[in-house]
C-alpha positions, 0 to 999 in steps of 0.5 A, a space after each residue: 800132234 799128227 805126224 805128216 811127211 815133210 811138205 815144203 811149199 814154194 812159190 813158182 815165181 817171186 811175188 811182186 809186192 806183198 798184197 794180201 790175195 788168195 791162193 789155192 794149190 794141191 799136195 800129193 801124199 804117199 799111199 798109207 801116210 795120211 788117213 785123214 787130214 788134220 787142220 793145217 797151217 802154212 808156216 813160213 818166215 812170217 809165222 803160221 797162217 791157217 789154210 783150208 784143207 780138203 781131200 781131192 783124191 784117195 788111194 784104194 786103201 782109203 788114205 789121202 792121195 791128194 789134198 787141196 789147200 786155200 788161204 792167203 798167198 804166202 810171200 815165200 817158202 813155207 811148210 804145211 804143218 798140223 795146227 797145234 792142238 788139232 786132230 785129224 779131221 777135226 778142222 780145229 777152230 780158228 779165231 772168229 775174226 779170221 774165219 769166213 762165215 756164210 749166211 742164207 737170205 730168204 730169197 735164195 741169196 747168200 751173204 759171205 762175211 770175212 774179216 775184210 769184206 762182206 759179199 752179198 749175192 742172189 738170183 737175178 740180173 744183178 747177182 753181186 748185190 753188194 760188196 761192203 768194207 768197214 760197214 760201207 757199200 763200195 760196190 753194188 749191182 754187179 752183173 754180167 753184160 753182153 751184146 750181139 748182132 744178127 750178122 758179122 757186119 760191124 754196122 749191124 744193130 746190136 742187141 743187149 743181152 739180159 744175163 739172169 742168174 737163177 741158181 745160187 749155191 755154196 760149192 765149198 765152205 771152209 774156215 778160210 775160204 768160201 766158194 759160191 757157184 752162180 749159174 744162169 743164162 743169157 736172154 737174147 730176143 726171147 731166146 735162152 742161150 749161152 749158159 754161164 757159171 760164175 764162181 766167187 771165192 771169198 778168203 779171210 784176210 784179203 779184200 779180193 774176190 776171185 771170180 771164175 767165169 765160164 760160158 758155153 757157146 750153144 747159140 747158132 753161129 749163123 744168127 748170133 755174133 757176140 759183140 761184147 761180154 763183160 763183168 760190171 759193178 757199180 761203185 758209189 761215189 761220195 766225195 767231191 770230184 777232186 777226191 775221186 780217183 781212176 787208175 788204169 794199169 800199164 804193162 810194167 807195174 805202173 798206172 795212169 793216175 787220174 782224178 775226176 777233176 784234176 788239180 795238177 798242171 793247172 795255170 794256178 797252183 792249189 798248193 803242193 800238199 793238195 797236188 800230192 794228196 790227189 796224186 797219191 789218192 789221199 783226201 785233199 785238204 779242205 778247200 779253205 786251205 787251198 790257194 784261193 786262185 784255184 779253189 774259187 775257180 774249180 767250177 771251170 776245171 772239167 770233170 771227166 766222166 769216162 775212161 776206156 783202155 782197149 787191148 784189141 791185139 796182144 801188141 798194143 792198147 789205147 787209152 782215152 777219156 771224155 767228159 760225157 757221152 755227147 763229147 769226144 774221146 780225148 786220147 791219153 798215152 797208150 802202151 803195148 800190154 796192159 796188165 788188165 787192172 783198173 780202179 775207181 773210187 774215192 777217199 771213202 772206198 772203191 773197187 779194183 777189178 781185173 782180168 788175168 791174161 788180159 792181153 793174151 785173151 784179146 780183144 779185151 777192154 776196161 771201162 769206167 763210166 759215170 764218174 761224175 755222178 753218184 755212182 760210177 760203173 767199172 766194166 772188165 770186158 772179156 770181149 771188147 765192144 770195140 772189136 769186130 763181132 765174134 764170128 764162129 761160122 765154119 771157115 769154108 763152104 765144104 768144097 764139094 765134100 759131100 760123101 765119105 769118099 770125097 772127104 777121105 780124098 780131101 784128107 790126102 791133100 789138106 789133112 782136114 777131116 771135113 764132114 757137113 754139120 760137124 764143124 760146129 762151135 755149138 757146145 764149146 766153152 771158155 773160162 776167164 779168171 777175174 778179180 774184184 778188190 773191195 777197199 775202204 779208200 783209194 789204195 796207194 800206187 804201190 798197193 795197186 801195183 801189187 794187186 794188179 800184179 797178182 791179178 795178172 799172175 796169181 801167186 801159185 804155191 807148189 810142192 817140189 819135184 822131189 816131194 811130188 815124186 816121193 808121193 808116187 803119183 802120176 806114173 813114170 817120171 823122175 826129177 831132172 838128173 844131169 849126173 852124166 854127160 849122156 843124161 845132160 845131153 837129153 836134159 838139154 834137148 828137153 830144155 830146148 823143146 820147152 824153151 822153143 814152145 815158150 818162144 813160139 807162143 810169143 813170136 807167133 802170137 798164139 793169143 786171143 779169146 779162143 786161141 790162147 793156150 793152144 799151139 800149132 801142129 806142123 811147121 811150113 818150111 817154105 813160108 817160115 810159119 806154122 800151117 795156120 791155114 792148112 786143114 789138119 795142120 793148124 791148131 793142135 788140139 792135144 794131138 799126141 799129148 802136148 798137154 801131158 808132155 808139158 805137165 810131166 816136164 813141170 813135175 820133174 823140173 818145177 819150172 814156172 814157165 812150163 807150168 804156166 804154159 801147161 796151165 794155159 793149154 789145159 784151160 784152153 783144151 779142156 774148154 774150147 777143144 771139148 764139147 760141153 753141150 749138144 750132140 758132141 758132148 763129152 767129145 773133143 775135136 781133132 786138129 784143124 784151122 778152127 778149134 771146132 772145125 774137124 769132123 773127128 769128134 773123139 775121146 782122145 781130145 776130151 781125155 781126162 788124162 790131160 786135165 788131171 795134173 791141172 786139177 790135182 796141182 791146183 784143186 781148181 773147181 772148174 777143172 774138177 767140173 770138167 773132169 766130172 763131165 767126162 766121168 762117163 764119156 763112153 756114152 758119147 760113143 753111142 752118138 758118134 763112131 770115130 771110125 765111121 769113114 774107114 770101117 770095113 765091118 758092119 757096125 752100129 753103136 749098141 749099148 750091149 756092143 759098143 766099139 771101144 778102141 783099145 788105144 786112144 778110146 781106152 786111154 781116155 776112158 781109163 783116165 776118166 774112170 780112174 779120176 772119178 774113182 780117186 776123187 769121189 770113191 765112185 763105185 761105178 767107175 771102179 767097177 768099169 776099171 776092173 771090168 775093162 782090165 779083166 776083159 783085156 786080160 782075157 782077150 787072146 790078143 790083148 791090146 793087139 786086138 785093137 778094138 773090143 765090144 763093151 757092154 755098157 750095162 754089164 761093164 764088161 768087154 766081149 772077150 771072144 773077139 779074135 783079131 789082130 789090129 795095130 794102130 800107131 796112135 794107140 798108146 800116144 794119147 795117154 795110154 802109155 802114161 795111165 796104164 802104169 798108174 793103174 798097174 800100181 793100183 789094181 792087181 789084175 794078173 791077166 791085164 798086167 800080162 797083156 800090157 807087158 806083152 804089148 810093150 814087148 812086142 810092138 817093137 819086137 823083131 819080125 821074127 819075135 812077132 811071127 813067133 807070137 802072132 804067126 806073122 810080123 805085125 803091120 802098122 808099126 810106126 812112131 818108133 821113138 815114141 814107142 820106145 818108152 813101152 819097150 822100156 817099161 818091159 825092159 825095166 820090169 824084166 830087168 833086161 839090159 839087152 832090151 833096155 839097149 834096144 829101147 834106147 836105140 829105138 829112141 835115139 835113132 828111130 826107124 820106120 816111115 816117120 823118121 828120116 835123116 832130117 828128123 828131129 830124132 836122129 838130128 845131131 844139130 838142134 839149133 835155131 835159125 834166124 830168118 828175116 828180110 822180105 820173106 817173112 812178116 816179122 823176123 823169127 827164130 825158127 827150128 824148122 825140123 820140129 813139129 808138135 807131134 814129134 816134140 810132145 812124144 820125144 819129151 814124154 819118151 825121153 822122160 820115161 826112158 830116163 826114169 826107167 832105164 836111165 842107167 842103161 843109157 849108152 855111152 855112145 850117142 849114135 847121131 853125135 859123130 860116133 863119139 863115146 861120151 862116157 868119161 871121154 872129154 871129147 865126147 862130152 864136148 860133142 854132146 854139149 855142142 849139140 845143145 848150143 842152139 838153145 843158148 
C-alpha cells in the first residue's frame, strides 16, 4: 500500500440530514511526498467510500502539489487512505455496481449511467433529454428558458429566447463522477447572444445531478432587458391526481406539502390512512377502501394545476396556486427566505430541483405547471419572470466628462473614474449552482428536507489548517495562535473584522443576481450607511484584496463562515467584476456604483491571485476555466493602457515594448502564470515567470523602477530602463503574497535580491533611502500594509531591530492615510448601535472601518504573526501604554479592547 501523509478530512458545517449527495474538494501535498496519486478511499465511521482523485497542480519537481477529489459527501470526519490493493496511478477498479459509465450516442449525445440514475443529454434546445430511475423516465426535455424585452418598461412585450446547445463533451470522467460540459447560446430575434455553459455532475450513489450554469452577458444593454432566466424540466405523471405531489421549501427545513387533488380538510373524511398516505407522499389505498362519502364525490374536489413561489427580495417570498391559466392565483402562506427547492411527482417517481443561494440571488422563483396533465413542468428561475426587467445600462449620462481633464477633475469629487464607452456590461458573467434529484417515488418530508438543505448549503469537505500549512502552500501564514496576550489581542481583531463583514452582508442586504458576493468600499458616517451611490466608493470589486484576506483567514482559522463569504466573493468577482468577452476580455473593473461602471479596466481585478484558493480548495471546474481565461492576460494590456489618463511620457502599446507595472500588473501576471504552470505544466507560463524574474533582478532599481517594458515574443523585460517610481498600491493587490510563493519555487538570485531590497527600503528611514537611491523615496503610503514587506526582510535577515520596526509600522502606522481616528491606531474597536429616524433600519456600525483598511490590516496581521510573531512587543502602543507581557493589568487592557465584538 502506498504511504501518504496523514490527511484528515472534515466537513465545514455539520450535515443537516444524511441525504446521499455529491461533494468535491481539494487537498494539498508537501513537495516530494507524492509522485502519483493512488486510488483513494475516504474512510470514516461509516466505513470506506471510494472517491475519484486527480492532480490539479504539481510542484516544480513533478510531485503532486494539489489534488481534487469527488464522491459522496461524508457525514462526518474521515481519512483519505490508499485503497487496498491499489498502486499509484492505477485507478484500481471499483465494483461495477457503483461505477459511473459514459456511453456515446450517434448524434453527438451522451448517456451517463450510475447505480442510481441514467442521464441522457445531447445538442439541441432540450439538451437534458431524459432522467431515468429504476427503468422509468422521471424527467424529460430539460432545457434553459429565458425571455427579454426591448426596453426597461415592465409593460413592454416579452420575447421568448430559444436557448440552443451545440457542443456536448465530457470534461472529466472518473469511476465515481462524470462531468459533462454543454455549451450554447440564446437566440433572440435572429441574433445569437448570451453564451451559456451547463456543467452536469453525475455521481455514483446519489440521485442528484449537480448543475453549474454560467452565462456571459454580451448583448447590448440598450436593446436587451432580460425578463426571465431559468432551468425547466418536464416530469411525466402516471398516477391519479390524488397521488400526485408538490413540495415547496420554506426557510427552516419545512415544506408546503400538497397534492394535485387534496383529500385532507374535506367536509367528509376519506379515512385516516388515506389522509396520512397522501400527506406522506405514499400511494393512497384503492378507492374502494375509501369512505364512500368521499370516493364517490372526488370529481367535485378541484385539481390544482400550478404553484409558484416568488422570492423577489432577500426578506420575503410569496406562494400561490391555481387550477388553470384561466383562473386566478390563490394565495398560500409565504415566509421570509426559502431554501429554493421544489418537488413535483407521484408515487411512480418525480424530480426535485433547487437553486443554491436562492434568496441571496433574488429575484428568483420556483414554478410547477401542468400538474393536472400527463406531464408537469418544474422550473427553477435564476431570474424571476415576476421581477422588473433587468437593466444593465450605465447609471448616469456622463455629466459632461468628455475629456481626460474633466474625468480626472471628477475623480477628485466622486472618486469615479468615468470615460465614455467604458461603463459597459458587455462581457461580464454570472454563475449559478442548481440541482436535479431524480427519484423513483415521492420522498418523505424528512428526505426532502435533507435534499433541500444540501442544495441550499452543499456539504464541503476540507483539510485542517494544520494539514494545509504542513503542505507548504499559499505562502506566508500560520494557524491561529493565542498563546500570548499580545497574539490573542491581534487574533481578536482579526475575528472582529471577519464577524463585522459577515454582519454587514446581512444587515446591509448585499444580495442580488449581480451583487451577491461583493462588499462595499467605504462607509458614510453621516448617513450611517456605505457609500452605495458615490462613484468609486460603492462596490469594492476586489480593491486592496479582500478576497485574498478572507481566503487566508480561512486557511489559518478553518472557519466555515469565512469560507462561505470568500467562496461567494470569488464566485462574484471572478464572474461579474471581470470581462469574459469583448474588448476588455481578461481585465476587471475598478470599484464603482455598478460592478462594470468604472473606466479603469485592469489586471489587478481579474487577477488569478484572487481565484487560486477557491480552485485548489474545491477543484471547481468553472473556477478552473476562469483561471485559464487569464493565463495569458498580458495580451489585454495591448488593448487598454491602465495609466492612459495620467501618463507624462509618450507611449503606445507594442508587442515588443508593452508597459507592465511592477506592482499591480506584475502581481496579477505572476499569479496567472504560476497557476498555469502548476496546473498544466505550461512551459510557456514557466518561461514567462523565469523571464520576468530574471528581468526584474537585472533592473538596476529592481521593483523601484515602477514600470518596465515587456517583449511578448521574447518573454523578457527591457532591463536598460533607469528610473525610480513608487506606487503605494504596488504590493497590495497580491504581489506581497505571490512573490514569496515564487521565491520558494524558482531559484533566481537577482530577483530574490531585488525583492528583498524592495521589502527593506520601502519603509526604510529617509537617510537609508538616500544612501541607496540618492534621495528619499516619494509616494510612500499605506504604512501598516507595507509592514508585512519589512517583516519579510526582517525575518530573512534574522534582524530583531527591523522586526520591531515592522511591528511599530503595523501597530502605529504613520503617513497620509493613518490618523488618530483610524482603525490601526484606535484602541477601541467596538460597535455602535444606531436607530431612530436617522436610519432606514437599526444598524450596528463600526464607522471607523472601510474595506481597504480591513483587508490590508487582515493580510498584514496574518503575515506579521507568521513571520515575526516572536518579536511582537510586550507594549501595544495604542492600549494606554500598558505592558502586556506577563502583566495581568496589561492583559486585561488588551482583552477589553476587543470586547466590542462580543
